[in-house]
ZAMARGU-4260 file (C-alpha; in steps of 0.2 Angstrom, whole numbers, plus 5000, padded with zeros to 4 digits):
<rodrens>
0) 5393/5692/5381 | 5386/5675/5377 | 5387/5671/5358 | 5369/5666/5351 | 5368/5648/5345
5) 5358/5654/5330 | 5355/5672/5324 | 5345/5680/5310 | 5353/5696/5304 | 5342/5708/5294
10) 5333/5694/5285 | 5320/5699/5272 | 5310/5688/5261 | 5298/5693/5246 | 5286/5683/5236
15) 5284/5693/5220 | 5276/5709/5226 | 5272/5702/5243 | 5285/5707/5257 | 5284/5693/5269
20) 5298/5698/5280 | 5308/5715/5282 | 5325/5716/5290 | 5321/5703/5303 | 5334/5700/5317
25) 5333/5688/5331 | 5345/5680/5343 | 5342/5662/5349 | 5353/5656/5364 | 5357/5638/5370
30) 5347/5634/5385 | 5332/5646/5383 | 5314/5645/5378 | 5311/5659/5366 | 5293/5663/5362
35) 5288/5670/5345 | 5271/5678/5345 | 5261/5688/5331 | 5245/5687/5322 | 5242/5675/5308
40) 5250/5682/5292 | 5263/5691/5303 | 5278/5682/5295 | 5281/5668/5308 | 5279/5654/5295
45) 5290/5662/5283 | 5303/5665/5296 | 5302/5646/5301 | 5304/5641/5283 | 5320/5651/5281
50) 5327/5644/5297 | 5324/5626/5292 | 5330/5629/5274 | 5313/5628/5265 | 5315/5646/5259
55) 5331/5656/5255 | 5330/5674/5261 | 5330/5688/5248 | 5343/5697/5258 | 5351/5696/5275
60) 5360/5681/5283 | 5360/5668/5297 | 5374/5663/5309 | 5377/5647/5318 | 5389/5649/5333
65) 5394/5666/5326 | 5399/5659/5308 | 5389/5662/5292 | 5376/5648/5289 | 5369/5645/5272
70) 5355/5633/5270 | 5352/5626/5252 | 5338/5614/5259 | 5330/5605/5274 | 5344/5592/5274
75) 5357/5606/5277 | 5346/5612/5292 | 5344/5595/5299 | 5363/5592/5298 | 5366/5609/5307
80) 5354/5603/5321 | 5339/5613/5317 | 5322/5604/5317 | 5304/5610/5317 | 5287/5604/5322
85) 5274/5612/5312 | 5257/5617/5316 | 5249/5604/5304 | 5256/5586/5308 | 5264/5577/5293
90) 5264/5559/5294 | 5264/5544/5282 | 5247/5536/5284 | 5253/5519/5278 | 5268/5517/5290
95) 5267/5513/5308 | 5271/5525/5322 | 5289/5519/5324 | 5293/5520/5306 | 5286/5537/5305
100) 5297/5543/5319 | 5313/5537/5311 | 5307/5540/5293 | 5322/5552/5291 | 5335/5540/5300
105) 5351/5538/5291 | 5356/5523/5302 | 5352/5508/5291 | 5355/5496/5305 | 5342/5504/5316
110) 5329/5503/5301 | 5333/5485/5298 | 5332/5480/5317 | 5314/5480/5320 | 5316/5477/5339
115) 5328/5492/5341 | 5317/5503/5331 | 5302/5499/5342 | 5312/5501/5358 | 5319/5518/5353
120) 5302/5524/5347 | 5293/5519/5363 | 5307/5528/5373 | 5303/5544/5364 | 5284/5542/5365
125) 5286/5539/5384 | 5297/5554/5386 | 5283/5565/5378 | 5271/5557/5391 | 5259/5550/5378
130) 5251/5533/5377 | 5253/5527/5360 | 5256/5510/5352 | 5272/5511/5341 | 5265/5497/5330
135) 5249/5506/5326 | 5247/5512/5308 | 5247/5531/5306 | 5231/5532/5296 | 5220/5530/5311
140) 5229/5543/5322 | 5220/5558/5330 | 5228/5575/5328 | 5235/5574/5345 | 5243/5557/5341
145) 5250/5564/5325 | 5258/5578/5334 | 5266/5566/5346 | 5274/5557/5332 | 5280/5574/5325
150) 5288/5578/5342 | 5296/5561/5344 | 5303/5562/5326 | 5311/5579/5330 | 5318/5572/5347
155) 5326/5557/5338 | 5338/5569/5329 | 5352/5577/5337 | 5344/5594/5338 | 5352/5610/5344
160) 5338/5622/5339 | 5320/5615/5340 | 5306/5625/5333 | 5289/5621/5340 | 5275/5629/5329
165) 5259/5629/5339 | 5263/5612/5347 | 5249/5611/5359 | 5235/5618/5348 | 5227/5600/5347
170) 5231/5594/5364 | 5222/5593/5380 | 5227/5604/5395 | 5236/5589/5403 | 5245/5584/5387
175) 5249/5602/5384 | 5257/5604/5401 | 5267/5588/5398 | 5274/5595/5381 | 5279/5611/5389
180) 5288/5601/5402 | 5297/5592/5388 | 5302/5609/5380 | 5309/5615/5397 | 5319/5599/5399
185) 5327/5601/5382 | 5331/5619/5386 | 5339/5613/5402 | 5350/5601/5391 | 5356/5616/5381
190) 5344/5616/5366 | 5338/5632/5360 | 5319/5630/5359 | 5308/5642/5349 | 5291/5641/5355
195) 5277/5648/5344 | 5260/5649/5352 | 5244/5659/5351 | 5240/5654/5369 | 5247/5668/5379
200) 5245/5659/5395 | 5258/5646/5389 | 5271/5660/5385 | 5271/5666/5403 | 5273/5648/5409
205) 5287/5642/5398 | 5296/5656/5390 | 5312/5665/5395 | 5310/5679/5382 | 5297/5683/5370
210) 5298/5692/5353 | 5283/5700/5344 | 5283/5701/5325 | 5269/5711/5315 | 5268/5713/5297
215) 5284/5704/5294 | 5294/5716/5305 | 5302/5714/5322 | 5292/5724/5335 | 5300/5719/5352
220) 5310/5706/5361 | 5309/5707/5380 | 5311/5696/5395 | 5294/5687/5399 | 5294/5695/5416
225) 5294/5712/5408 | 5278/5710/5398 | 5260/5708/5402 | 5246/5700/5391 | 5239/5717/5387
230) 5256/5724/5381 | 5259/5708/5371 | 5242/5710/5362 | 5245/5728/5359 | 5262/5724/5351
235) 5254/5710/5341 | 5239/5719/5333 | 5245/5737/5334 | 5230/5741/5346 | 5223/5737/5362
240) 5211/5721/5362 | 5199/5718/5376 | 5198/5702/5386 | 5192/5690/5372 | 5188/5677/5386
245) 5174/5687/5394 | 5157/5679/5395 | 5144/5688/5385 | 5126/5688/5392 | 5116/5672/5387
250) 5104/5673/5372 | 5096/5656/5376 | 5078/5655/5371 | 5065/5642/5377 | 5064/5633/5360
255) 5074/5617/5359 | 5082/5616/5342 | 5091/5599/5345 | 5086/5585/5357 | 5099/5571/5360
260) 5093/5556/5370 | 5105/5542/5375 | 5115/5544/5359 | 5128/5531/5355 | 5140/5524/5342
265) 5145/5506/5345 | 5162/5504/5353 | 5165/5523/5352 | 5154/5532/5364 | 5137/5530/5373
270) 5124/5538/5384 | 5125/5556/5377 | 5110/5566/5382 | 5107/5585/5380 | 5095/5598/5374
275) 5102/5612/5363 | 5091/5628/5363 | 5091/5642/5350 | 5102/5656/5356 | 5113/5644/5366
280) 5131/5640/5365 | 5134/5622/5372 | 5152/5619/5375 | 5159/5601/5375 | 5175/5599/5385
285) 5186/5584/5389 | 5203/5577/5388 | 5210/5569/5372 | 5202/5553/5369 | 5185/5558/5377
290) 5177/5555/5360 | 5170/5573/5358 | 5174/5574/5340 | 5165/5557/5337 | 5149/5564/5344
295) 5150/5578/5332 | 5154/5566/5317 | 5138/5556/5322 | 5127/5572/5324 | 5133/5577/5306
300) 5130/5560/5299 | 5148/5555/5295 | 5147/5541/5307 | 5128/5536/5310 | 5122/5532/5327
305) 5119/5514/5332 | 5109/5519/5348 | 5098/5533/5354 | 5086/5546/5347 | 5088/5563/5339
310) 5074/5576/5338 | 5078/5592/5327 | 5065/5606/5327 | 5053/5595/5336 | 5053/5580/5324
315) 5062/5564/5325 | 5077/5563/5313 | 5091/5551/5308 | 5106/5557/5299 | 5115/5543/5289
320) 5126/5555/5278 | 5132/5573/5279 | 5120/5578/5265 | 5105/5574/5277 | 5112/5585/5291
325) 5116/5599/5279 | 5099/5599/5271 | 5092/5600/5289 | 5102/5616/5292 | 5117/5609/5302
330) 5135/5613/5298 | 5151/5606/5305 | 5167/5616/5306 | 5180/5602/5307 | 5196/5602/5318
335) 5205/5595/5303 | 5203/5608/5289 | 5215/5598/5278 | 5205/5582/5278 | 5187/5587/5281
340) 5187/5606/5279 | 5195/5613/5263 | 5201/5609/5246 | 5219/5616/5248 | 5224/5618/5229
345) 5207/5627/5225 | 5205/5646/5226 | 5198/5654/5241 | 5182/5659/5232 | 5179/5641/5227
350) 5181/5635/5245 | 5170/5648/5252 | 5155/5643/5240 | 5159/5625/5241 | 5143/5621/5252
355) 5132/5633/5242 | 5138/5629/5225 | 5121/5624/5218 | 5115/5642/5221 | 5128/5650/5210
360) 5126/5639/5195 | 5117/5645/5179 | 5102/5635/5172 | 5115/5627/5160 | 5125/5621/5175
365) 5139/5634/5172 | 5148/5643/5187 | 5144/5661/5189 | 5161/5666/5193 | 5157/5685/5197
370) 5144/5680/5209 | 5156/5667/5217 | 5170/5680/5219 | 5157/5693/5226 | 5152/5681/5240
375) 5170/5676/5244 | 5175/5695/5245 | 5161/5699/5256 | 5166/5685/5269 | 5184/5690/5266
380) 5180/5707/5273 | 5168/5701/5286 | 5180/5688/5294 | 5196/5699/5290 | 5204/5685/5280
385) 5221/5691/5276 | 5224/5689/5257 | 5228/5700/5243 | 5215/5691/5232 | 5201/5678/5234
390) 5208/5670/5218 | 5223/5662/5226 | 5224/5644/5232 | 5218/5642/5250 | 5233/5632/5254
395) 5244/5648/5252 | 5236/5656/5267 | 5242/5654/5285 | 5233/5642/5296 | 5222/5655/5305
400) 5216/5662/5289 | 5212/5645/5282 | 5202/5642/5297 | 5192/5658/5293 | 5189/5652/5275
405) 5182/5636/5282 | 5170/5646/5294 | 5165/5657/5279 | 5160/5641/5269 | 5148/5636/5282
410) 5141/5653/5286 | 5137/5655/5268 | 5125/5640/5270 | 5115/5650/5283 | 5113/5636/5295
415) 5102/5635/5311 | 5115/5624/5320 | 5134/5626/5319 | 5145/5613/5326 | 5162/5620/5329
420) 5176/5608/5333 | 5191/5617/5340 | 5186/5633/5331 | 5201/5644/5337 | 5215/5631/5335
425) 5230/5639/5328 | 5222/5656/5328 | 5230/5672/5335 | 5222/5682/5349 | 5214/5695/5338
430) 5206/5682/5327 | 5200/5673/5342 | 5191/5688/5348 | 5183/5689/5330 | 5178/5671/5330
435) 5170/5672/5347 | 5160/5688/5342 | 5155/5678/5326 | 5148/5664/5337 | 5139/5676/5348
440) 5131/5685/5334 | 5126/5669/5326 | 5116/5663/5342 | 5110/5680/5345 | 5101/5679/5328
445) 5092/5663/5334 | 5105/5650/5329 | 5113/5637/5341 | 5131/5632/5343 | 5139/5616/5349
450) 5157/5621/5352 | 5171/5608/5356 | 5186/5615/5363 | 5202/5610/5373 | 5205/5627/5378
455) 5197/5628/5396 | 5196/5648/5397 | 5187/5648/5380 | 5175/5634/5386 | 5171/5644/5402
460) 5169/5661/5392 | 5159/5654/5378 | 5148/5641/5385 | 5130/5644/5392 | 5132/5626/5398
465) 5147/5614/5398 | 5145/5596/5394 | 5160/5586/5400 | 5165/5569/5392 | 5177/5556/5397
470) 5182/5540/5387 | 5166/5540/5377 | 5154/5544/5392 | 5145/5559/5397 | 5151/5564/5414
475) 5139/5578/5417 | 5133/5596/5411 | 5138/5611/5421 | 5129/5628/5420 | 5140/5643/5416
480) 5137/5650/5433 | 5149/5643/5445 | 5159/5632/5433 | 5178/5633/5435 | 5193/5625/5427
485) 5194/5614/5442 | 5176/5608/5441 | 5177/5604/5423 | 5194/5595/5425 | 5187/5585/5439
490) 5173/5578/5428 | 5185/5576/5413 | 5197/5565/5424 | 5183/5555/5432 | 5186/5563/5449
495) 5168/5568/5450 | 5153/5562/5441 | 5136/5572/5439 | 5120/5561/5438 | 5111/5564/5422
500) 5111/5580/5412 | 5107/5598/5417
</rodrens>
C-alpha cells in the first residue's frame, strides 16, 4: 500500500473550553488533489494551521513519509515542504509584486539580483496565467491580483504539500479554471494538493478524493466519483439542503428606486446606465478587471462620479462621500471585509452596531452596552453566526461568519438599497442558502439589491436582470428569462454586445 506523504493521526485541538478538532485523521498522497469541505466553523482553518505549524495539536500526531513530524512553527513547515495559500491574501503593501513573491526567499543572491528576481517572478505569474506587472506596488492590487501573488509565492518554494484555502473565491470563472489547471499540474508533478472550496462544482472538476468535516470531526473520505452534491451537502450540514441556486419568483415593482444614466469615473469606467426597481435583484457580472466594484464604490460615494446622472427615489442626487449614501438609505457590503467592512480587533457586537452607533448612545454620549449586545444577539440568531458570544473579537471568527457580521451591520441600518459585492465569497453552501434567502426577503419587503458576483450560477439564480460589464464598459443587460452562463460569458468576453440597456 502506498505510504501517505503527509498524515494526520487522531489530531485534537482545543482553545480553552472550545473544542476545535476532535480525533481528526487524514491521509494525503503525492500526486492527488484532495478536497476538504465543511461549513464555516467546521474546523478547516484550525486543521490548516496545525499542518502549517501555526498551532500545535493538543493531542495526536502528524507523519511525513511515515516518520513523526513535529512542527514548532511555520518555518519548520516550510522546510518540510508544506505551504498554504490562505483565503485572505497577505501581501506587503509597500513592496512590489516580485519582492512580495520572494519575501521569504533565503537565496541572498536572488534578492540582490533585481533582474533575476523579476525574471523568476514573471515566470511564476505566467505559470498562473495572470497578467500582472511584477514591478507594480502591492498597495494597489485587487483581491484577485493579491491572490495571484500568494499563489506565486507558494510555488516559488519547493513544496511537497500545497494547501489551497478558497483559492478561487475572488477570481472570475476564467481565472478560476486556470488556477484549477495549475493545481492539477502540480499534482501531476507529485505534489499533494489540499483543495478547500465551498464551490462544489470545483470539487467534482478537480478532486481525486473528498473529505467532509463537521463540528471538528472527520465525517467521510471518498473518491469523488462516489459522491454527489446532495450527499456532500448532507454530510456537511447534517441535513439535506435544497438547491440554493434555484431562482425565486420575481418581486419587482413598478417604482424605480435608483436611476443611473451614463455614469462614469474618469479613466476607470463609463457609460453605465440602468434602472433599479423596488423588489428587484439586479446582478452585475463580468470578468476580473471589468470594473464592477468601481461602479459600486461610485454609487456609494467612495469614489465620486465624474460623468453621468443619478436619481434616487425620483430626485437628482450626487454622492461625494459614503455618509451621503448612507443618509439616503444605501448600504454597501464590500468584498474586502478586512479593509472596508469590519474592525477586526473589536467585538462582534461593536461591529454589528457600527453603522447605527448614534442610535444606541445615551444623551450624554455614553454607549448603552446592553442595547448593543441585544441588537448583536438578535442578528447572531437571525443570520446563524457561529460564535459562543457576541463579545469576542470579530477577527476570531471564520471567514464566512465574518461575512455574516458585515451583513448584520448594514441590515441594522434598515436601508432601502443594498449593494452586495461578492456576498457569498468564502461562505459554505448552507450559509449561501441563508444569504440568498436574506436577499430575497429584503427585496420582498420593498428593498432593492445590486449584487456583484463572480459566481455565474449565483448570478443566474439571484438576478431578475443581469448587467454585464467588460473593461469598464457596460456590454448589455440580460433578462433572467433565457439568460445562460454562455450568454453572460459572451458579453463578458466581448464576443457579443447588446445595444443599450434593457
